[in-house]
Each structure stands twice: as C-alpha cells, then as structure tokens.
C-alpha positions in Angstrom: 0.0 -0.1 -0.4 1.5 2.9 -0.8 1.8 6.0 1.2 -1.4 7.7 -0.4 -3.3 5.2 0.6 -2.8 4.6 4.1 -2.9 9.0 5.1 -6.1 9.5 2.7 -8.5 8.1 5.0 -7.4 10.6 7.8 -9.0 13.9 5.5 -12.1 14.6 5.0 -14.7 15.8 4.0 -16.7 18.1 6.0 -20.7 19.3 5.9 -21.7 23.4 6.7 -25.2 24.3 6.0 -23.5 26.8 3.9 -21.1 24.7 2.3 -18.4 22.0 1.7 -14.7 21.7 2.5 -11.7 18.8 3.4 -10.1 18.4 6.9 -7.9 16.2 7.7 -6.7 14.8 11.0 -3.5 15.8 13.1 -2.5 12.8 15.4 -0.5 14.7 18.5 -2.9 17.1 18.3 -5.6 15.1 18.1 -8.0 17.6 16.2 -9.2 17.6 12.4 -7.7 21.2 11.0 -9.3 22.8 8.3 -9.5 26.2 7.0 -11.6 29.2 8.8 -14.4 30.1 5.9 -14.9 25.9 5.4 -17.4 26.4 8.7 -17.5 30.2 9.4 -21.2 30.5 11.3 -20.9 27.3 12.0 -19.8 26.1 16.1 -21.4 21.9 14.9 -20.7 21.1 12.3 -20.1 17.1 9.4 -17.4 15.2 8.8 -17.3 12.1 6.5 -14.6 9.7 5.2 -15.1 7.1 2.5 -17.0 5.1 3.7 -20.0 7.9 4.2 -20.4 8.0 7.8 -20.8 11.5 9.4 -19.8 11.9 12.8 -20.3 16.1 14.5 -17.4 17.3 14.6 -17.3 21.0 17.4 -15.8 24.6 16.0 -13.1 24.4 18.7 -10.7 27.4 17.8 -10.9 29.6 14.9 -7.9 32.1 13.3 -10.0 34.3 10.3 -6.8 36.1 9.8 -4.8 33.2 8.9 -7.7 31.0 7.1 -7.1 28.6 9.8 -9.8 26.5 11.4 -9.6 23.5 14.1 -12.1 21.0 14.9 -12.7 18.3 17.8 -14.4 15.3 17.0 -15.7 12.6 19.7 -17.2 9.1 18.9 -14.7 8.7 15.7 -12.6 5.4 13.8 -9.5 7.5 14.9 -7.0 6.9 11.9 -3.8 5.0 12.4 -1.5 7.0 9.2 -2.2 10.8 8.7 -0.7 13.1 7.2 3.0 13.5 7.7 3.0 17.5 9.6 6.6 18.3 10.0 8.5 21.4 10.3 11.2 21.7 8.4 10.1 20.2 4.8 11.6 22.7 2.6 9.4 23.7 -0.7 10.6 24.9 -4.2 8.8 25.9 -6.8 8.4 23.7 -9.6 8.4 20.9 -6.6 5.6 18.2 -8.0 2.0 17.9 -5.3 -0.7 16.5 -4.8 -3.6 18.7 -3.5 -6.4 15.8 -1.7 -10.3 16.3 -1.0 -13.8 16.7 -1.8 -13.8 19.3 -4.3 -17.7 20.2 -5.6 -18.8 18.1 -2.4 -17.7 14.8 -5.2 -15.5 11.2 -3.8 -12.3 11.3 -2.3 -9.6 13.0 -5.8 -6.2 13.2 -5.8 -4.8 16.3 -8.2 -0.8 16.7 -9.2 0.6 19.9 -10.5 3.8 21.8 -8.8 4.4 24.6 -6.8 4.2 28.1 -8.8 6.1 30.6 -5.9 6.5 28.5 -3.0 6.9 32.1 -1.0 3.9 34.4 -3.2 3.1 37.5 -0.8 -1.1 38.3 -1.1 -2.3 41.0 0.7 0.8 41.3 2.7 0.1 37.3 3.9 2.7 34.5 2.2 1.1 31.8 0.5 2.6 28.8 -1.8 0.3 29.0 -5.5 0.4 26.6 -7.5 -0.9 24.6 -11.1 -2.8 21.5 -9.1 -6.6 21.5 -10.3 -8.3 23.3 -6.4 -12.4 23.6 -7.5 -14.5 24.5 -4.4 -14.7 21.7 -1.7 -11.1 21.5 -2.0 -10.6 24.2 0.6 -8.8 22.9 3.8 -7.5 20.0 2.3 -3.8 19.0 2.7 -1.6 20.1 0.0 2.0 17.3 0.4 4.5 16.7 -1.1 5.8 13.5 -3.1 7.0 11.3 0.3 3.1 11.8 1.6 4.4 15.6 4.3 2.2 18.5 4.1 4.0 21.6 1.9 0.2 23.8 3.3 -3.3 23.7 3.8 -5.1 24.6 0.1 -6.7 27.8 1.0 -8.9 29.5 -2.1 -7.9 30.0 -5.8 -8.4 32.9 -8.0 -12.0 32.4 -9.3 -11.4 33.8 -13.0 -8.3 31.8 -13.5 -6.9 29.0 -14.4 -4.3 27.4 -12.8 -3.4 29.6 -10.4 -4.3 28.3 -6.7 -2.6 29.7 -2.9 -2.0 27.3 0.1 -1.0 28.2 3.4 2.4 27.3 3.6 2.5 24.0 6.9 5.2 26.9 9.3 2.0 29.3 9.1 -0.1 25.8 10.8 2.9 25.0 13.3 2.1 28.1 14.9 -1.1 27.3 15.4 -1.1 24.5 16.6 0.8 25.4 19.2 -2.1 26.6 20.9 -4.2 22.9 20.5 -3.5 22.3 24.6 -5.1 25.0 25.5 -8.3 24.6 24.0 -11.2 23.0 25.2 -14.5 22.0 23.4 -16.0 25.7 22.7 -15.5 28.0 20.2 -11.6 29.5 20.8 -10.3 32.9 18.2 -7.4 33.8 18.1 -7.5 37.6 17.6 -6.4 39.1 13.9 -4.3 41.1 15.4 -1.8 39.9 18.0 -2.8 36.4 17.7 -3.9 36.2 21.4 -6.7 33.4 22.6 -10.3 35.5 22.9 -12.6 32.1 24.6 -15.3 34.3 25.4 -17.7 36.6 23.4 -16.3 39.8 22.9 -16.1 43.3 21.2 -12.1 43.3 22.0 -9.6 41.7 22.6 -8.5 41.4 25.4 -4.7 40.8 25.1 -4.5 44.1 22.9 -7.3 46.1 22.8 -8.3 45.6 19.0 -11.6 45.8 17.7 -13.2 42.1 17.2 -16.1 41.0 15.4 -19.1 39.8 17.6 -20.1 38.2 14.9 -17.6 35.0 14.6 -18.6 34.0 17.8 -22.1 33.4 17.1 -24.2 30.5 14.9 -25.4 32.4 12.0 -29.5 30.9 12.4 -31.3 28.8 9.5 -34.2 29.8 8.1 -37.5 29.1 8.7 -38.4 27.1 6.0 -35.2 24.8 6.9 -35.5 24.4 10.9 -38.8 23.5 9.6 -37.3 21.0 6.9 -35.3 19.4 9.5 -38.0 18.9 12.0 -38.6 16.3 9.5 -35.5 14.8 9.9 -35.9 14.9 13.4 -38.2 12.8 13.5 -36.7 9.8 12.2 -34.0 10.1 15.5 -31.0 12.0 13.1 -29.9 15.4 14.1 -30.5 17.4 11.3 -26.0 18.6 11.3 -25.1 15.3 10.0 -27.6 15.7 7.2 -26.9 19.4 6.2 -25.2 19.2 2.7 -25.1 22.9 2.1 -27.3 26.2 1.8 -31.4 24.3 2.1 -29.4 20.7 1.5 -29.5 18.0 3.5 -28.2 14.1 1.6 -28.0 11.6 4.0 -28.5 8.2 4.9 -32.0 5.9 6.3 -30.2 2.5 6.7 -28.6 1.4 3.4 -31.0 4.3 1.0 -29.3 7.2 0.3 -32.2 10.5 0.8 -31.3 14.4 -0.7 -34.0 17.1 -0.2 -33.2 20.8 -2.0 -35.7 23.7 -3.3 -36.1 22.8 -7.3 -37.1 25.9 -9.0 -37.8 28.1 -5.8 -40.7 27.0 -5.1 -40.5 23.2 -4.2 -39.4 22.0 -1.6 -38.1 17.9 -3.4 -38.0 15.0 -1.0 -36.0 11.5 -3.4 -33.9 9.0 -2.7 -32.2 6.5 -6.1 -33.4 3.8 -4.8 -32.2 1.1 -7.1 -30.4 0.4 -10.5 -32.6 -1.7 -12.9 -31.6 -5.3 -13.6 -31.1 -6.4 -16.5 -33.7 -9.0 -16.9 -37.3 -8.5 -15.9 -37.5 -5.6 -16.7 -42.0 -6.2 -17.7 -42.3 -7.4 -14.0 -40.1 -4.7 -12.8 -42.2 -1.5 -14.4 -45.6 -3.0 -14.2 -44.7 -3.8 -9.9 -44.2 -0.6 -9.9 -47.0 1.4 -12.5 -49.4 -0.7 -10.0 -47.6 -0.6 -6.9 -49.6 2.0 -4.3 -47.2 3.9 -2.2 -48.9 7.1 -0.9 -48.1 10.0 -1.1 -44.6 9.2 -2.7 -44.5 8.4 -5.7 -42.2 5.5 -7.9 -39.7 7.0 -10.8 -37.3 4.7 -13.1 -35.3 8.0 -14.5 -31.2 7.1 -16.5 -32.0 3.1 -15.5 -32.6 3.9 -12.1 -35.4 3.9 -10.0 -36.2 6.7 -8.1 -38.8 7.6 -4.6 -39.3 10.3 -4.9 -42.6 13.4 -2.8 -42.8 17.0 -3.7 -44.8 19.2 -1.8 -44.9 23.7 -2.8 -43.1 26.0 -0.1 -46.1 27.3 0.8 -47.6 24.7 2.3 -44.8 23.9 5.0 -46.9 27.3 6.6 -50.2 25.9 6.0 -52.6 24.2 8.5 -50.9 20.7 6.6 -47.8 21.2 8.6 -47.1 18.7 10.5 -48.7 16.4 8.2 -45.9 17.3 5.9 -43.2 17.1 8.2 -44.0 13.1 8.7 -44.6 13.0 4.9 -41.8 13.6 4.3 -39.8 11.2 6.6 -42.0 8.3 6.1 -39.6 8.7 2.9 -37.1 8.1 4.6 -38.4 4.9 6.2 -40.4 3.1 2.6 -37.2 3.8 0.7 -34.7 1.9 3.2 -37.3 -0.6 2.7 -38.1 -0.6 -0.7 -34.2 -0.9 -2.3 -34.3 -4.2 0.0 -37.4 -5.3 -1.9 -36.0 -5.0 -5.0 -32.8 -6.1 -5.0 -34.8 -8.9 -3.1 -37.6 -9.9 -5.7 -36.9 -8.5 -9.1 -32.8 -8.6 -9.3 -31.9 -5.1 -8.9 -28.9 -3.6 -7.5 -27.7 -1.0 -4.6 -26.8 1.8 -6.4 -23.4 4.0 -6.3 -25.7 6.5 -3.3 -26.1 3.3 -1.2 -23.8 2.8 1.7 
C-alpha cells in the first residue's frame, strides 16, 4: 500500500449548512484541521470519510486572519496513518505536489501539479502558489509532496484564472498548533492583530485591545424554512447537523438508502432517493410493480436507468395547517426508501446504486 492509500482515510469531507469543504486529522494534536471559511458561522459540523459515515465535530478554534480552524470530533474511528506534519519541509518552485480532498462534494479526489511560487505574497501574507487543480470543496484540504508530507493547507484560487491556486504554508499552521493544549471544546478565537486567544464573546481583544467582531462567536441562524425541514429529519432520530450538505440541501442515509432534500425551481421542496439500478432482465415485472403499487403520497419512477422514490410539495404548504402532516410525509419517505431498495434487490434482482451505503 503506497503512502497516499495509507493517509487518505485521515482526510474528511466537512459538511455545513453553508456548503462543504475538506479537513484532515492531526494525530499528535488530536484535531481536524481545515479553513476558517469552510466552517464560518458554525459551531457544529459533520465530518464524513470514504465509508459515508458521518460524525459530529465541534469547532473549537478559528483564526479568520490566517483562515485556519480546528475541529474536535468524538465517537469516530480515528485513523492510524496520518499526514506527516513537519516544520522543516523545504518547498521550492517546480516541486511536484498533490492536492487531496473533496472538490464539489464529490468522492475523495487527488490532483497533481507543481509549486509555481513557494513564497507568493497576497494581501501581505505568504502563500504557496500551485498550478494543481483546486476547486470549491478542496478548501481546508492538505497539499502534500511526493513523500506524503504536508506543505500547506488549500485555501483558495483566483476565480477568473486557470491554474492559480494557493495554500497556507505548513509553518503558519504549526504556529497555530502550538496552542491546541490550551483549547477546550468551546469556541476560541485567535486575534487577528496579536494572535492571542479569546475564549469569551467580546467586541475587543483583552490582550491587545483591537476591535473584534462579536458575530465570529455566533452561529449563522437557519432560515425558518430550513428549521421546518429539519423538524422532519429529527423525526427519523437523526441529528440535523449530520444531514446538512449546503444551503437548504440535506443529503443523508436512512439505512442503506441515500435521501436527498433540496429546493427545486425556487418554489418546491423535493425529497427523493435513488433506490436501485435497473436489472438487466425481468424488466416487465419491475415496470408493472412500479406502475401499479400504491405508495401513497410518494412516487416510484425511473430515470437514467435508476429507480427513484420521490415526494414534492410547494414551499408554501409548510406554512399551512397541513404542516405536521407534510413533515410526517417527508420523514416517511426515508423509511419507505430503506424498505424499497431491499425489496427491489430481493424480489427483482436489481442492484443498489453507487449512492447506497
């Protein structure tokens, strides 16, 4: 097993109510490292590995000025092999590097490139510039050399330029890791001016007196609509933070079936589950079952060779007297999906989809 096969289990997709990014585990400090902008406005997020299992993680430290954040998760299988984080990693222009992470929330991905400039100055800060492909979702992920040693944390790319991406140097990260032993599970802020630790909500730094935005200590409030959808998710005994995958988007597993909830056409809440891939034979029987089976308010359908169970309501219906009934219907779709995907395998020879767990 090569170096990258060993360490990829220590790299996680980070899901929030605002989107997704990447983070990686530091065994020595027992924290997950990511960008501040990935978790901005969140105190709790979920981390997800390649096994598709999700775990809740607390945001315990943020330094917006350096775009670094630390998370601490509990009750998850900690990886044995992790990325080597060393101080004396010499990085030179034209060195080969790899970016590891979850671009656009896709499965784990590795992209290659070279160091274009080992000390690029942007807005007064030092960054590593690379031509390796960096996309939304890679933020917070590691950029490593050919030995699997960390050289930086992916932070951004120029939106209107190709092959220009940036990483926070490992030296900057190591400065922040020095304070991990002083952290608890409550949110701590690193001062943008003096780098001191601020552990209570305030509008100024008690160390240097610089102004501090109090909102950095607060969670971004969910919309009223999102709160209603999460009421339905709670009916499944799932903590909603584990289902969030972006603004007004929820993807999660109920048993083996993946459940997706999102806004469609700006007017509808769409809940759906890709149940199974169609079998090669016995299609007449499976079509007849889909067309004739009474599934109540939920609908079985076929699209792109896959069987779906779906439910759609107008958003305004969530503000009507039928709200509770609708929330129950949304939750019931997840339960039915977990039943039907097994039924189509056992009775018709269909296969689980790639989205199944």
